[in-house]
C-alpha positions as CSV (number, residue, x, y, z in Angstrom):
1,M,-37.7,-55.5,41.2
2,R,-39.7,-57.4,43.8
3,N,-42.6,-55.6,45.4
4,A,-40.9,-55.4,48.9
5,Q,-37.9,-53.7,47.3
6,L,-40.1,-51.3,45.4
7,V,-41.9,-50.3,48.7
8,N,-38.7,-49.7,50.3
9,V,-37.6,-47.4,47.5
10,I,-40.8,-45.5,47.7
11,K,-40.4,-45.2,51.5
12,H,-36.9,-44.0,51.1
13,T,-38.0,-41.5,48.4
14,K,-40.8,-40.2,50.6
15,Y,-38.5,-39.8,53.7
16,T,-35.8,-37.9,51.6
17,K,-38.5,-35.6,50.3
18,G,-39.7,-34.9,53.8
19,Y,-43.0,-36.8,53.8
20,F,-42.5,-38.2,57.2
21,L,-41.2,-35.0,58.9
22,N,-43.3,-32.8,61.3
23,N,-44.2,-29.4,60.0
24,I,-41.3,-27.5,61.6
25,E,-38.7,-30.0,60.4
26,F,-40.2,-30.1,56.8
27,D,-40.3,-26.3,56.7
28,K,-36.6,-26.2,57.8
29,R,-35.6,-28.6,55.2
30,H,-37.6,-27.6,52.2
31,I,-39.2,-24.1,52.6
32,W,-37.4,-20.9,51.9
33,H,-38.5,-17.9,54.1
34,P,-37.9,-14.2,53.4
35,Y,-34.3,-13.0,53.9
36,T,-33.4,-16.4,55.4
37,S,-30.5,-18.8,54.6
38,A,-31.6,-22.0,52.9
39,T,-28.7,-24.0,54.7
40,H,-28.9,-22.4,58.2
41,P,-32.4,-21.0,58.4
42,L,-33.8,-18.9,61.3
43,P,-36.2,-20.8,63.6
44,C,-39.8,-20.7,62.5
45,Y,-42.9,-20.7,64.8
46,E,-46.0,-22.5,63.5
47,V,-49.1,-20.4,63.8
48,N,-52.5,-22.3,63.9
49,G,-54.7,-19.2,64.6
50,A,-55.0,-15.5,64.7
51,D,-57.6,-13.2,66.2
52,G,-57.6,-9.5,67.2
53,V,-53.9,-8.7,67.9
54,H,-53.0,-12.2,68.9
55,L,-51.1,-15.0,67.0
56,S,-51.7,-18.6,68.5
57,L,-48.8,-21.0,68.0
58,E,-49.1,-24.8,67.6
59,T,-47.0,-25.1,70.8
60,G,-49.7,-23.3,72.8
61,E,-48.2,-19.9,73.2
62,R,-50.4,-16.8,72.5
63,L,-48.4,-13.8,71.2
64,V,-49.3,-10.1,70.9
65,D,-48.3,-9.3,67.2
66,G,-46.1,-6.2,67.2
67,M,-45.6,-6.4,63.4
68,S,-49.1,-6.2,61.9
69,S,-47.8,-9.0,59.6
70,W,-45.2,-6.7,58.2
71,W,-47.3,-3.5,58.7
72,A,-50.4,-4.7,56.9
73,A,-52.9,-6.0,59.4
74,I,-53.9,-2.6,60.8
75,H,-57.4,-3.9,61.9
76,G,-56.0,-7.0,63.5
77,Y,-56.8,-10.6,62.6
78,N,-60.1,-12.3,61.9
79,H,-62.0,-9.1,61.7
80,P,-65.7,-9.7,61.1
81,S,-66.2,-6.9,58.5
82,L,-63.2,-8.2,56.5
83,N,-64.3,-11.7,56.8
84,K,-67.9,-10.9,55.6
85,A,-66.6,-9.1,52.6
86,A,-64.3,-12.1,51.7
87,H,-67.1,-14.7,52.0
88,E,-69.6,-12.6,50.2
89,Q,-67.3,-11.9,47.3
90,I,-65.9,-15.6,47.0
91,N,-69.5,-16.7,46.8
92,A,-70.1,-14.4,43.9
93,F,-66.8,-14.7,41.9
94,S,-63.2,-14.7,43.2
95,H,-61.5,-13.6,40.0
96,V,-62.0,-12.4,36.5
97,M,-59.5,-11.0,34.1
98,F,-59.3,-7.2,34.2
99,G,-58.7,-6.8,30.5
100,G,-61.9,-5.5,28.9
101,I,-63.8,-6.3,32.1
102,T,-64.7,-4.2,35.1
103,H,-66.8,-5.1,38.2
104,Q,-68.3,-3.3,41.2
105,P,-65.5,-4.2,43.8
106,A,-62.9,-2.5,41.6
107,V,-65.0,0.5,40.8
108,D,-65.9,1.0,44.5
109,L,-62.4,0.7,45.5
110,C,-61.0,3.2,43.0
111,R,-63.8,5.7,43.9
112,K,-62.6,5.4,47.5
113,L,-58.9,5.7,46.8
114,I,-59.4,8.8,44.6
115,G,-61.7,10.3,47.3
116,I,-59.2,9.9,50.1
117,S,-55.9,10.4,48.5
118,P,-54.1,13.7,48.1
119,D,-55.5,16.1,45.5
120,G,-55.0,15.6,41.9
121,L,-54.5,11.8,41.9
122,N,-57.4,10.9,39.7
123,R,-56.2,7.7,37.9
124,V,-55.7,4.3,39.6
125,F,-53.6,1.2,38.5
126,L,-54.4,-1.8,40.5
127,A,-51.4,-4.1,40.9
128,D,-50.5,-7.3,42.8
129,S,-48.0,-6.2,45.5
130,G,-46.0,-3.3,46.8
131,S,-42.9,-4.0,44.7
132,V,-45.0,-4.3,41.5
133,G,-46.7,-1.1,42.4
134,V,-43.3,0.6,42.5
135,E,-42.5,-1.1,39.2
136,V,-45.6,0.4,37.7
137,A,-44.8,3.9,39.1
138,I,-41.3,3.8,37.6
139,K,-42.7,2.6,34.2
140,M,-45.3,5.3,34.3
141,A,-42.6,8.0,34.8
142,L,-40.3,6.6,32.0
143,Q,-43.2,6.2,29.5
144,Y,-44.5,9.5,30.3
145,W,-41.4,11.2,29.2
146,A,-40.8,8.9,26.3
147,C,-44.3,9.9,25.0
148,Q,-43.3,13.5,25.4
149,G,-40.4,13.0,23.1
150,R,-37.9,13.1,25.8
151,A,-36.7,9.6,26.1
152,Q,-33.4,10.8,27.5
153,K,-35.2,11.4,30.8
154,S,-34.6,7.8,31.7
155,K,-33.0,8.0,35.1
156,L,-34.4,8.4,38.7
157,L,-33.2,10.2,41.8
158,A,-33.7,8.8,45.2
159,P,-32.4,9.5,48.8
160,R,-30.0,7.0,50.1
161,N,-31.2,4.8,52.9
162,G,-34.4,4.1,50.9
163,Y,-36.2,0.8,50.3
164,H,-38.7,0.3,47.6
165,G,-39.1,-3.5,47.1
166,D,-37.3,-6.6,45.9
167,T,-38.1,-6.7,42.2
168,F,-35.4,-5.3,39.8
169,A,-36.6,-1.8,39.1
170,A,-37.6,-1.4,42.7
171,M,-34.2,-2.6,43.8
172,S,-32.4,-0.1,41.5
173,V,-33.8,2.8,43.5
174,C,-33.1,1.2,47.0
175,D,-29.9,2.3,48.8
176,P,-27.1,1.2,46.6
177,V,-24.4,0.7,49.2
178,N,-26.0,-0.2,52.5
179,G,-29.3,-1.6,51.1
180,M,-30.0,-5.3,51.1
181,H,-29.7,-5.4,47.4
182,S,-26.0,-4.3,47.0
183,L,-25.1,-7.7,45.7
184,F,-27.1,-7.1,42.5
185,Q,-25.6,-3.6,41.6
186,K,-23.9,-4.7,38.4
187,S,-27.1,-6.0,37.1
188,L,-29.2,-3.0,38.0
189,V,-29.9,0.2,36.1
190,Q,-27.7,2.9,37.6
191,H,-29.6,5.9,39.0
192,H,-28.8,9.0,40.9
193,F,-28.7,9.1,44.7
194,A,-28.8,12.1,47.1
195,P,-27.5,11.8,50.7
196,A,-30.3,10.6,53.1
197,P,-32.2,13.4,54.7
198,Q,-30.5,14.2,58.1
199,T,-33.0,16.5,60.0
200,R,-35.0,14.3,62.2
201,F,-38.9,14.6,62.3
202,D,-38.8,16.3,65.7
203,Q,-35.8,18.6,65.0
204,S,-35.7,22.1,63.7
205,W,-35.4,22.1,59.9
206,N,-31.8,22.5,58.5
207,P,-32.1,24.0,55.0
208,D,-28.7,22.5,54.0
209,D,-30.4,19.1,54.1
210,I,-31.9,19.7,50.7
211,L,-28.9,21.3,49.0
212,P,-27.5,18.0,47.6
213,V,-30.9,17.3,45.8
214,R,-30.8,20.7,44.3
215,D,-27.3,20.1,43.0
216,I,-28.2,16.8,41.4
217,L,-31.3,18.2,39.8
218,E,-29.4,21.3,38.4
219,Q,-26.8,19.1,36.8
220,H,-28.9,16.1,35.7
221,H,-32.5,17.1,35.4
222,H,-32.4,16.7,31.6
223,E,-31.9,12.9,32.2
224,I,-34.1,12.5,35.4
225,A,-37.7,11.4,35.0
226,A,-38.7,11.3,38.6
227,L,-37.6,11.6,42.1
228,I,-38.9,8.7,44.3
229,L,-39.0,8.8,48.2
230,E,-40.7,7.3,51.1
231,P,-42.3,10.4,52.7
232,V,-41.2,11.1,56.3
233,V,-40.4,7.5,57.1
234,Q,-37.6,5.5,55.5
235,G,-38.7,1.9,56.3
236,A,-36.7,-1.1,55.7
237,G,-33.7,1.1,55.0
238,G,-33.3,1.9,58.6
239,M,-36.6,3.0,60.2
240,R,-35.5,6.6,59.9
241,L,-38.0,9.3,60.7
242,Y,-37.1,12.6,58.9
243,H,-38.4,16.1,58.7
244,P,-41.5,16.8,56.5
245,Q,-39.9,20.0,55.1
246,Y,-37.5,17.7,53.1
247,V,-40.5,16.3,51.4
248,R,-41.9,19.8,50.8
249,E,-38.7,21.0,49.3
250,C,-38.4,18.0,47.0
251,R,-41.8,18.9,45.6
252,K,-40.7,22.4,44.9
253,L,-37.6,21.2,43.3
254,C,-39.4,18.7,41.0
255,D,-41.7,21.5,39.8
256,E,-38.7,23.8,39.3
257,F,-36.8,21.2,37.3
258,N,-39.6,19.5,35.5
259,V,-39.2,16.2,37.2
260,L,-42.1,13.9,38.4
261,L,-42.5,13.1,42.2
262,I,-43.2,9.6,43.2
263,C,-44.2,9.0,46.8
264,D,-43.8,5.4,48.0
265,E,-46.4,5.1,50.8
266,I,-46.7,1.3,50.7
267,A,-45.5,1.2,54.4
268,T,-46.8,4.6,55.6
269,G,-50.2,4.8,53.9
270,F,-53.5,4.5,55.8
271,G,-52.8,6.2,59.0
272,R,-49.5,4.6,60.2
273,T,-47.6,7.9,60.8
274,G,-50.6,9.7,62.4
275,K,-51.8,11.1,59.0
276,L,-53.8,9.1,56.5
277,F,-50.9,9.5,54.1
278,A,-47.4,10.5,55.2
279,C,-47.1,13.2,52.5
280,E,-49.8,15.1,54.3
281,H,-47.3,15.9,57.0
282,A,-45.6,18.0,54.3
283,E,-48.9,19.2,52.7
284,I,-48.0,18.2,49.3
285,S,-49.4,15.9,46.6
286,P,-47.1,13.7,44.4
287,D,-47.5,13.1,40.7
288,I,-47.5,9.3,41.4
289,L,-48.4,7.7,44.7
290,C,-47.7,3.9,45.5
291,L,-50.0,2.2,48.1
292,G,-50.1,-1.4,49.4
293,K,-49.7,-3.4,52.6
294,A,-52.6,-2.1,54.7
295,L,-54.7,-1.6,51.6
296,T,-56.5,-5.0,52.2
297,G,-56.1,-4.8,56.0
298,G,-53.5,-7.5,55.6
299,Y,-55.8,-10.2,54.2
300,L,-54.7,-10.4,50.5
301,T,-51.8,-9.1,48.4
302,M,-52.7,-6.0,46.5
303,A,-51.3,-2.6,45.6
304,A,-52.5,0.6,43.9
305,T,-50.5,3.1,41.9
306,L,-52.2,6.4,41.5
307,C,-51.3,9.2,39.3
308,T,-52.4,12.6,38.0
309,D,-54.5,13.2,34.9
310,D,-51.5,14.9,33.4
311,V,-49.3,11.7,33.8
312,A,-52.1,9.4,32.6
313,E,-52.9,11.5,29.5
314,G,-49.2,12.1,28.8
315,I,-48.5,8.3,28.6
316,C,-51.3,8.0,26.1
317,A,-50.1,11.0,24.0
318,S,-48.1,9.0,21.5
319,E,-47.4,5.4,20.4
320,P,-48.2,2.9,21.7
321,G,-51.0,5.0,23.1
322,V,-51.5,2.6,26.1
323,F,-49.7,2.0,29.4
324,M,-47.5,-1.1,28.9
325,H,-48.4,-3.1,32.0
326,G,-51.1,-5.7,32.8
327,P,-50.7,-8.2,35.7
328,T,-52.8,-11.4,35.4
329,Y,-54.4,-10.8,38.8
330,M,-54.9,-7.0,38.2
331,G,-58.1,-5.8,40.0
332,N,-58.7,-9.2,41.6
333,P,-62.3,-8.9,42.9
334,L,-61.7,-10.8,46.1
335,A,-58.9,-8.4,47.0
336,C,-60.9,-5.4,46.0
337,A,-63.9,-6.4,48.1
338,V,-61.7,-6.9,51.2
339,A,-59.8,-3.6,50.5
340,N,-63.3,-1.8,50.3
341,A,-64.2,-3.2,53.7
342,S,-60.8,-2.2,55.1
343,L,-61.2,1.4,53.8
344,A,-64.6,1.6,55.1
345,L,-63.2,0.9,58.5
346,I,-60.6,3.6,57.9
347,M,-63.2,6.1,56.9
348,Q,-65.0,5.7,60.1
349,G,-62.1,7.6,61.7
350,D,-61.4,5.5,64.6
351,W,-57.8,5.0,63.4
352,K,-57.0,8.6,64.4
353,K,-57.6,8.3,68.1
354,Q,-56.1,4.8,68.1
355,V,-52.9,6.0,66.6
356,I,-52.7,9.0,68.9
357,A,-53.0,6.7,71.9
358,I,-50.3,4.3,70.6
359,E,-47.9,7.1,69.9
360,K,-48.5,8.6,73.4
361,Q,-47.9,5.3,75.1
362,L,-44.8,4.5,73.0
363,K,-43.2,7.9,73.8
364,S,-43.9,7.2,77.5
365,D,-42.8,3.5,77.6
366,L,-40.4,3.0,74.7
367,L,-38.4,6.2,74.4
368,P,-36.9,5.7,77.9
369,L,-35.1,2.5,76.7
370,A,-32.5,4.9,75.1
371,E,-31.0,4.9,78.6
372,L,-29.8,1.3,78.4
373,N,-26.1,1.0,77.6
374,S,-26.6,-1.1,74.5
375,V,-29.1,1.2,73.0
376,A,-28.0,3.8,70.4
377,D,-31.3,5.5,69.9
378,T,-35.1,5.3,70.3
379,R,-37.7,7.0,68.2
380,V,-41.5,7.1,67.7
381,L,-43.9,8.4,65.1
382,G,-47.6,7.6,65.1
383,A,-48.0,3.8,65.5
384,I,-44.3,3.2,64.9
385,G,-41.8,2.5,67.6
386,V,-38.0,1.9,67.0
387,V,-35.1,0.9,69.2
388,E,-31.8,1.1,67.4
389,M,-29.1,-1.0,69.1
390,K,-25.4,-0.2,69.0
391,Q,-24.7,-3.6,67.5
392,A,-26.7,-6.0,65.3
393,V,-29.0,-8.4,67.3
394,D,-29.0,-12.1,67.3
395,V,-32.5,-12.5,65.6
396,A,-33.0,-16.1,66.8
397,K,-32.0,-15.6,70.4
398,I,-33.8,-12.3,70.9
399,Q,-37.0,-13.6,69.2
400,A,-37.0,-16.5,71.7
401,C,-36.9,-14.0,74.5
402,F,-39.8,-12.1,72.9
403,V,-41.9,-15.3,72.5
404,K,-41.2,-16.2,76.1
405,K,-42.8,-12.9,77.0
406,G,-45.7,-13.4,74.8
407,A,-44.7,-11.0,72.0
408,W,-44.1,-11.5,68.3
409,I,-41.5,-8.9,67.1
410,R,-39.2,-9.4,64.1
411,P,-35.9,-7.3,64.4
412,F,-33.4,-6.8,61.6
413,G,-29.9,-5.6,61.7
414,K,-29.6,-3.2,64.7
415,L,-33.2,-2.4,64.7
416,I,-36.0,-3.7,67.1
417,Y,-39.1,-2.0,66.0
418,I,-42.9,-2.5,66.3
419,M,-45.7,-1.5,64.1
420,P,-48.8,-3.0,66.0
421,P,-52.4,-3.2,64.7
422,F,-54.2,0.0,65.4
423,I,-56.7,-1.9,67.6
424,I,-54.1,-2.8,70.2
425,K,-55.0,-2.0,73.8
426,S,-52.8,-0.3,76.3
427,N,-51.9,-3.5,78.2
428,E,-51.1,-5.3,75.0
429,L,-48.8,-2.5,73.8
430,K,-47.1,-2.5,77.2
431,Q,-46.5,-6.3,76.7
432,L,-44.7,-5.5,73.6
433,V,-42.5,-2.9,75.1
434,D,-41.8,-5.0,78.3
435,A,-40.7,-7.9,75.9
436,I,-38.3,-5.6,74.1
437,A,-36.8,-4.4,77.4
438,Y,-36.6,-8.0,78.6
439,G,-34.8,-9.2,75.4
440,I,-32.3,-6.3,75.5
441,K,-31.6,-6.6,79.2
442,T,-31.2,-10.5,78.9
443,L,-28.9,-10.6,75.9
444,Y,-27.2,-7.2,75.9
445,P,-26.8,-6.1,79.5
446,N,-23.8,-3.9,79.1
């Protein structure tokens, strides 16, 4: 082959692989984004900077972030304390294996987590992500009972409309019918599901709400290892805000029927609902607690699964005598260091008044959107604001409306919701709510 022909072949290969495409076109052709079609992807906006509560786009727009990067960046972006912690740790060492090695960032982090978490949670397992943290919790529950000589307790119980992650064990306890994972049902372990809690957070408690859970436990407690739930807020399963008494009754039933209680606080932990942990609304402690998302202030992926001494010691009571899990990046020092800085900010206590202010303004500004004809419901708890539409929204079109108004909001299905960084100012929060109103009135006027 002549040199000129070879050059043409190389150029053609580079073109077909996207070398000559701009970033957005390359992204559209070659990069798969979360919950997005590979053949008809949703539009992507290129970010070239982030500071405080703002995302800066390559095209020049500056957007108020209403999502906290999927609920994680509670302190905002480019925070000096978190930046300092990351720089100092990366200059020391960014990672070492956690097998047979410990280090100051991990020890400090676990001290803090035990100190601020609900009573009795004295053991910490550091994992890679929220889904993995749930996998760890499920494995803890199953191995606990197996080591007690009760391997038949191998099923879980969960309320419907729950969401616990995208890995397989986590998927198996998400809503089996309406959840985003229904496609995989034939491949998943089959567990028990109770009707979703119906009494809203701000309603009078209806005792009938818990009866299906009691019925299932009465019939199947001999095979149920744990009940897993998202306390008070069911997140990606519908942004449902339910009564704390439901959580309290679940704790009582777990005690009565000798079943472990797992609280998945990956989305709700670290102040999002107005309490440091959502299970505090119910004044209970779980046997196992899953944390993630805001743990590192949105800087790095990390999760923590905490459990009681009884669970930890029970797991080690018989062969193999160890907990059978060990992620490669477990206890990553860089993530631990940033998490320590994030928790230090939380422990200063400013989040309390910040979340109270957000909740007050959302109740004043967002709840009235329920009067729009196309809106089915609005609801607010802590730094969570939800607009539920009567029909599923066109994500691409309504996001374009939001961007036009200087807001970054990512709806799904019928739900337009915001979980802004705690540091957001009143005028910035108003900009988010105004953008939601504009998008609804523009695209769904009737």
